[in-house]
C-alpha positions in Angstrom: 106.9 -84.9 209.8 107.0 -81.5 211.5 104.7 -79.0 209.6 105.0 -75.2 210.3 102.8 -72.3 209.2 103.3 -68.5 208.5 101.2 -65.5 207.6 102.2 -62.2 205.9 101.2 -59.8 202.7 104.7 -59.9 201.6 104.7 -56.8 199.5 107.3 -56.2 197.5 109.1 -59.0 198.9 112.7 -58.4 200.3 115.5 -60.0 201.8 114.1 -59.4 205.4 111.3 -61.4 204.4 113.0 -64.1 202.8 115.0 -64.4 205.9 112.3 -64.8 208.5 110.9 -67.5 205.7 114.3 -69.5 206.2 113.9 -69.7 209.8 110.4 -70.2 209.9 111.7 -73.7 207.6 114.2 -73.9 209.8 112.0 -75.1 212.9 110.1 -78.2 211.0 110.4 -80.3 207.6 107.7 -78.4 205.7 106.8 -74.8 205.4 103.1 -73.8 204.3 102.9 -69.6 203.9 100.3 -67.8 204.0 99.6 -65.4 201.3 96.6 -62.6 202.6 94.2 -61.4 199.6 93.6 -58.1 198.8 90.1 -57.7 200.5 91.4 -59.2 204.4 94.1 -56.7 204.0 91.5 -54.3 203.6 89.3 -55.6 206.1 92.2 -55.6 209.0 92.8 -52.1 208.2 96.4 -52.8 206.1 96.7 -50.3 203.8 98.8 -48.9 201.0 99.4 -52.6 199.7 101.6 -51.8 196.6 101.0 -55.1 194.3 98.1 -58.1 193.5 97.8 -60.7 195.1 99.2 -62.9 192.4 102.4 -60.7 192.3 102.8 -61.4 196.5 102.2 -65.4 195.9 104.7 -65.1 192.7 107.5 -63.2 195.6 106.8 -66.0 198.1 107.2 -68.7 195.3 110.4 -67.2 193.8 112.3 -67.3 197.2 112.3 -71.4 196.6 111.8 -71.8 200.9 108.0 -72.1 200.9 106.7 -76.1 200.3 103.3 -74.8 199.7 101.8 -71.5 199.4 98.1 -70.7 200.5 95.8 -67.3 200.9 94.2 -66.3 203.8 90.4 -64.4 202.9 89.2 -63.9 206.4 89.8 -63.5 210.6 89.6 -66.9 212.5 91.3 -69.0 208.9 94.7 -69.2 211.2 92.6 -72.0 213.0 91.3 -73.7 210.6 94.4 -74.0 208.5 96.2 -75.3 211.4 93.9 -78.2 212.0 93.2 -79.1 208.3 96.8 -78.6 207.2 98.0 -80.8 210.4 99.9 -77.9 211.6 102.7 -78.5 214.6 104.1 -74.9 214.9 102.9 -71.7 213.6 105.1 -68.8 213.7 105.1 -65.1 213.3 107.1 -62.2 213.4 108.4 -60.9 216.9 106.4 -57.1 216.2 103.5 -59.2 216.9 104.4 -60.6 220.1 101.3 -62.1 222.1 98.7 -61.4 219.3 98.4 -65.2 218.7 98.8 -66.5 221.8 95.4 -68.1 221.4 96.5 -70.8 219.0 98.8 -71.9 221.6 95.8 -74.6 222.1 96.1 -75.7 218.6 99.6 -76.1 217.9 103.5 -74.0 219.2 103.2 -70.8 218.4 106.7 -68.9 218.3 107.3 -65.3 217.3 111.2 -64.9 215.4 113.2 -61.8 215.9 112.9 -59.7 212.7 116.1 -59.1 211.2 117.9 -55.2 212.0 118.7 -53.2 209.2 116.6 -55.0 206.2 114.1 -53.1 204.7 112.5 -52.1 201.4 113.9 -49.5 200.8 115.9 -50.3 197.7 113.8 -53.0 196.2 111.0 -50.0 196.5 113.0 -47.1 195.0 113.9 -49.2 191.7 110.2 -50.1 191.7 109.5 -46.3 191.9 107.1 -46.2 195.1 110.0 -43.6 196.6 109.7 -44.4 200.4 112.6 -44.6 202.7 113.9 -45.3 205.8 112.0 -43.4 208.9 113.2 -42.3 212.2 111.2 -41.5 214.8 112.0 -38.4 217.5 110.8 -38.6 221.0 109.9 -42.1 222.9 107.0 -41.1 224.5 103.5 -42.9 224.9 102.3 -41.5 221.4 105.7 -43.2 219.4 104.3 -46.1 221.3 101.1 -45.8 219.4 103.0 -45.0 216.1 104.7 -48.4 216.1 101.7 -50.1 216.9 100.0 -48.3 213.7 102.5 -48.0 211.3 102.6 -51.9 210.6 99.4 -51.6 208.6 101.0 -49.2 206.0 103.0 -51.1 203.9 105.7 -49.6 202.5 107.5 -47.7 205.8 109.9 -49.2 207.4 110.8 -47.8 211.7 114.6 -47.8 211.6 115.6 -45.6 214.0 114.8 -43.7 216.8 116.2 -40.1 218.7 115.3 -39.3 222.4 117.3 -36.4 224.2 116.8 -38.8 226.8 119.2 -41.3 225.4 118.2 -44.5 227.7 114.8 -43.8 226.8 115.4 -44.2 223.2 117.6 -47.3 223.5 114.9 -48.8 226.3 112.3 -48.1 222.9 114.9 -49.7 219.9 115.1 -53.1 222.4 111.3 -53.4 223.0 110.7 -52.7 219.3 113.5 -54.6 217.8 114.7 -51.1 216.2 118.3 -50.7 214.1 119.5 -48.1 216.0 118.8 -45.4 219.2 120.6 -42.0 217.6 122.4 -40.3 220.3 122.3 -37.0 217.9 119.0 -35.9 215.8 121.7 -34.8 212.9 122.9 -38.2 212.9 119.3 -39.6 212.7 118.5 -36.8 210.0 121.8 -38.3 208.0 120.3 -41.7 207.9 116.7 -41.4 206.9 114.2 -40.3 204.7 111.5 -39.2 206.7 110.5 -38.7 210.6 108.0 -38.7 212.8 108.1 -36.1 215.5 106.1 -37.4 219.0 108.3 -35.0 221.1 106.7 -32.4 223.5 104.6 -29.4 221.7 107.6 -26.7 222.2 110.1 -28.7 220.4 107.9 -29.5 217.1 109.1 -26.5 215.0 112.8 -26.4 215.8 112.8 -30.3 215.2 110.4 -30.0 211.7 112.5 -27.0 210.4 115.9 -29.1 211.0 114.4 -32.3 209.2 113.0 -30.0 206.4 116.2 -27.7 205.8 118.1 -31.3 205.5 115.7 -32.4 202.8 114.0 -35.0 205.5 109.9 -35.7 204.9 108.1 -34.4 208.7 105.1 -35.9 210.1 104.3 -34.0 213.0 102.4 -34.6 215.8 99.8 -31.7 216.4 100.1 -29.0 217.2 102.4 -28.6 214.7 103.3 -24.6 215.7 101.3 -22.8 218.2 102.0 -19.9 216.2 100.6 -18.8 212.9 104.2 -17.4 211.9 106.4 -20.8 213.1 103.9 -22.8 210.8 104.0 -20.4 207.5 107.6 -20.6 207.8 107.8 -24.6 208.0 105.3 -24.8 204.8 106.9 -22.5 203.5 110.5 -24.3 203.5 109.1 -27.6 203.0 107.8 -26.5 199.4 111.0 -24.3 199.0 112.9 -27.8 199.6 110.1 -30.3 197.5 109.2 -32.1 201.0 106.5 -33.4 202.6 105.1 -32.0 205.8 102.3 -33.2 206.9 100.4 -32.4 210.6 99.2 -35.7 212.2 95.8 -34.8 213.0 94.0 -38.2 212.7 90.8 -37.1 212.9 91.5 -34.9 209.2 92.4 -38.1 207.6 89.9 -41.1 209.2 86.9 -41.9 206.3 84.1 -40.8 208.2 85.0 -37.6 209.5 86.4 -36.9 205.8 82.8 -38.5 204.8 80.8 -36.6 207.0 82.5 -32.9 206.4 82.1 -33.6 202.3 77.9 -34.1 203.0 77.6 -31.5 205.4 79.4 -29.4 202.8 77.3 -30.5 199.9 74.3 -28.8 200.9 71.9 -31.9 202.5 71.2 -30.1 205.4 71.2 -26.5 204.0 73.5 -23.8 204.7 75.9 -24.4 207.9 75.0 -22.3 210.5 77.0 -23.4 213.8 79.0 -25.9 215.0 79.4 -27.4 217.9 82.8 -29.2 219.4 83.8 -30.5 222.1 86.4 -33.0 223.4 87.7 -33.2 227.2 89.7 -35.5 228.7 91.0 -35.8 231.8 94.6 -36.2 232.4 97.0 -37.3 234.8 99.7 -34.4 236.1 102.2 -34.0 233.8 103.7 -32.2 230.9 100.2 -30.9 230.0 99.7 -29.2 233.0 102.9 -27.1 233.2 103.7 -23.5 231.3 104.6 -22.2 229.2 103.8 -24.7 226.5 100.7 -26.7 228.5 97.0 -25.9 228.8 93.9 -27.9 227.0 94.2 -24.8 224.3 97.6 -26.2 223.5 97.0 -29.8 224.1 93.6 -30.6 223.1 91.6 -27.7 220.5 93.4 -28.9 217.6 90.4 -31.2 217.4 87.0 -29.2 217.8 89.3 -26.4 215.3 90.2 -28.8 213.1 86.1 -29.2 212.5 85.4 -25.7 212.2 88.1 -25.1 209.6 87.1 -28.2 207.8 83.7 -26.8 207.5 83.4 -23.2 207.7 87.1 -22.4 205.9 90.4 -20.4 207.3 89.0 -17.4 207.5 87.1 -15.8 210.8 85.8 -12.6 211.4 86.3 -13.2 215.4 87.6 -15.0 218.1 86.8 -15.3 221.0 87.7 -17.6 224.2 86.7 -18.3 228.0 88.9 -20.0 230.2 89.0 -21.9 233.1 92.9 -21.5 234.7 92.2 -22.9 238.7 94.2 -20.8 240.8 97.6 -22.3 241.5 97.6 -23.7 238.0 100.1 -22.5 235.3 97.4 -23.2 232.4 94.0 -23.5 231.7 92.4 -27.1 232.1 89.2 -25.8 230.0 88.6 -23.8 227.2 85.5 -22.3 225.1 86.3 -21.2 221.8 84.0 -19.4 220.0 84.7 -18.3 216.3 82.2 -16.0 214.0 82.6 -15.8 210.3 79.9 -14.1 208.3 76.9 -16.8 207.7 78.1 -18.8 210.8 79.1 -19.8 214.1 81.4 -22.2 215.9 82.3 -23.4 219.3 85.2 -25.2 220.1 86.0 -26.6 223.5 88.9 -28.7 225.1 89.7 -29.3 228.2 92.1 -31.6 230.2 91.0 -31.0 234.0 86.9 -31.0 233.0 85.0 -33.7 231.6 82.1 -32.6 228.8 79.8 -34.7 226.7 82.0 -35.0 223.5 79.9 -34.6 220.4 79.6 -32.9 217.3 76.8 -30.7 215.6 77.1 -29.3 212.6 73.5 -27.3 212.5 72.5 -26.5 209.0 68.7 -24.6 207.9 67.2 -27.9 206.7 69.0 -30.0 209.3 72.1 -30.9 211.1 74.7 -33.8 211.2 74.8 -35.1 215.0 78.5 -37.4 215.3 78.1 -38.7 218.9 81.2 -39.1 221.4 84.2 -39.2 220.8 83.3 -37.7 217.3 87.0 -37.5 216.8 87.4 -40.9 216.2 84.4 -41.2 213.4 82.8 -44.9 212.5 79.1 -43.2 212.4 77.1 -39.9 212.4 73.4 -39.3 211.7 71.6 -36.8 209.0 68.7 -35.3 211.3 65.4 -33.2 209.7 62.7 -31.9 211.4 61.0 -35.0 209.6 62.4 -38.1 211.5 61.3 -40.5 208.6 64.0 -38.8 206.7 67.0 -39.0 209.1 70.1 -41.4 208.2 72.6 -43.6 209.5 76.3 -43.9 208.2 78.7 -46.5 209.7 82.2 -46.2 208.2 85.5 -47.8 209.0 87.9 -46.6 212.1 90.9 -49.3 212.7 92.9 -49.8 215.8 94.5 -46.0 216.9 93.2 -44.7 214.2 96.7 -43.6 212.9 97.1 -45.5 210.0 95.1 -43.4 207.6 97.5 -40.1 208.5 100.8 -42.1 208.2 99.0 -43.8 205.1 98.6 -39.9 203.1 102.2 -39.2 204.1 103.2 -42.4 202.5 101.2 -41.7 199.3 102.3 -37.8 199.6 106.1 -38.3 199.3 105.4 -41.7 196.4 103.4 -39.2 194.2 105.8 -36.1 195.0 103.0 -34.2 196.4 103.6 -31.3 199.0 99.9 -30.4 199.9 97.0 -33.1 201.1 93.3 -32.4 200.4 92.4 -34.1 203.7 94.4 -31.0 205.6 95.8 -28.2 203.5 98.7 -26.2 204.7 96.0 -23.3 204.6 94.0 -25.4 207.6 96.7 -26.1 209.5 98.1 -22.9 209.6 94.5 -21.6 210.1 94.5 -23.8 213.1 97.9 -22.2 214.6 96.8 -19.1 213.9 93.4 -19.7 215.7 95.7 -21.2 218.7 97.3 -18.1 219.2 95.1 -16.3 219.4 92.6 -18.2 221.7 95.8 -18.9 224.1 96.6 -15.2 224.4 93.0 -13.8 224.8 93.1 -13.1 228.6 90.0 -11.1 228.6 87.5 -13.9 229.8 89.5 -15.7 232.7 87.7 -18.0 235.0 89.1 -19.0 238.6 
């Protein structure tokens, strides 16, 4: 007898799940299905699971395909299960290709191609959780990271991709086994309920505007816009059309950063007087170094400006910028943006051609918060005081690339019918666009 084992969450069980189990069963004579526990899903960064473990087990049982059902509760359990149940074949969907090759030491590993065009859209609509198929705009490197992260958010199905370079879209679809490479953006908008925009900066506004006007929800990579007027227009359109518009600044949605902001603003370090935030990244020559939309400010300033806006608010009395624009360059490769409110200051640094310590320091009248580099991937920070003995350290989960947190909030907003998120409000997003616009236009202090 050939014994086969497979694992999954099986949230809101749909036809795609059943077909995958049936194909797993065809590999042998006896099929064992492992259903992940809620605690294990949370520990591995799986977000937005809608049903309880009992309900998900019942989903699998009702399929009539499984000969035996077990619960997966911890990392590394697969090896134990394979040995204990004398398994001959381990199988899982091809979207996990290569992830489980280490199990070849214990049994044969088979990756099954997923079933194109089968999603939980209709079922989720019937269950009242309201998510539809999602399309990706742009097939570049950020879109590849998105694909890796979206599978950790239960309830979203990436269906298609559009890119002006249709060959790139076709290659993307083939690599990730998606249903469709749309030859036309309008065609994709007619076929999906939400889009993730990962195209070059200059195209964000037009792609977002078209989607919103078509009644499609939008998750847009940063910067949403390089001008405040465009950002204001997009959010007004989204509100009028009752669709979600969310700027994908992943730091804003990560647990550690959110808790740090709450702590600093709670008064535990006294009144906030200063913020010092730096994000630099040495990049290879590419569109980031090309005008008119490239440069350190447009590429990376969103992150330090996010810290300033979340901690000091959206109104600043003064904005001054010092830029480094090397001879022969079309854009700034480093910039320091100094902000001032009535009671506090902020210094925000961004660089694509200069490398600096990427920390965040929030200084208060009674102590300060220190977030080490890379602070924008916050999983640890310290609350420090004059007396070292009362200082405290805080640790938080930061799973994967961190994009799953913004994807999860986007999903929840659609499901709950919200057009605003406290994690990143429209007003904060517009304020960041305004600061970027002001900083890019300020040429009073340019270094060569």
